[in-house]
N, C-alpha and C positions, 0 to 999 in steps of 0.2 A: 454580702459582702464578702465577707470574710467561705461562704463557698467559692467563690471568683479567686483570689488572694492564693486557697489551697489550690485551686485548677492550674494557677498562673505558676504556682512552684511543683506544682506534679510534670509539668512542661516540661521546663524553663531543668530544673534537675535532672529528667531523665537524659534531656539533649546533652548537659554537659557529660555527667556519667555513661555514658554514653561509648567515650570512645576509651577509657579504664576495664569496662565490661570484658573488650577485646584482649586484654594483656591478660583477663582474671581467669582464675579457676570455676569461682564464684563470687557473684556478693552480697552482701547482705544489706537490705537499704530499708532506716529506722527512722520515723516519725520524729519529726522536729518540730514544738510549738514554736520554734524563734522563730518571729517576728523574719529577723535580717538571715536566715540561714534557707536554703534552698534545696537541698540536698546535705543527708549523712548515712555515709555511706560504709561498711569494711569489706574490704576485697579480701581473699586469699589467692594470696600469689605463690606460685612452681620460682624458687630461685632464680632457674633460668631465666624467667619472662619479667625479674626482677627492672630491669637496664630496659625495656624498653615498657611497663607500668614507670616510668620513673620515665621518660619519655614523651607517656603517652599527659599524666598531669602538668610536664613543664609546656606542651604545646597548648595545650587548653590553658590553660594560666596566661597565655601572651596571647591565644587569639582572643580570651575575652575579658582581658587584665584592665578595661577599661570600666566593666557591670559586675565580675567578682572578685576576690581572695580566693585562695584552696588552700586551704592550712592539713595535711597531714599529718601523724607518728608512721614509725615505724625501719622495721617489721617487730612485730607483734603478736606473741605467742595465739593461734589462732581461736580465745572462746568461744568467742562470734559465731563459732558453724561447729558448733562442739549439743546436739541434743541429750542428756543425760535423762534416763527415765531409770527406774526407783520400783523393781517391787518385792514389796515387805512377804516373808511367807511366814506363815502366822503357826 
């Protein structure tokens, strides 16, 4: 049963996130164990695309208002998009 729920969340989450990805330079999806959370993602948005991203969020929120609530914050520093590798010389 848990697998069926996870599969459904993945399909639903992908459908909701697709319009946001069109306005983003990159997207990092995070796994969430919360039963009431369908998707958890960070988006890297060029400043010139902020209005398009906001519009996509509003459109998805309106289209699916009976099924989901969207919570997002930003802009934030792009911490999710940094890969830091340290190499220690001996």
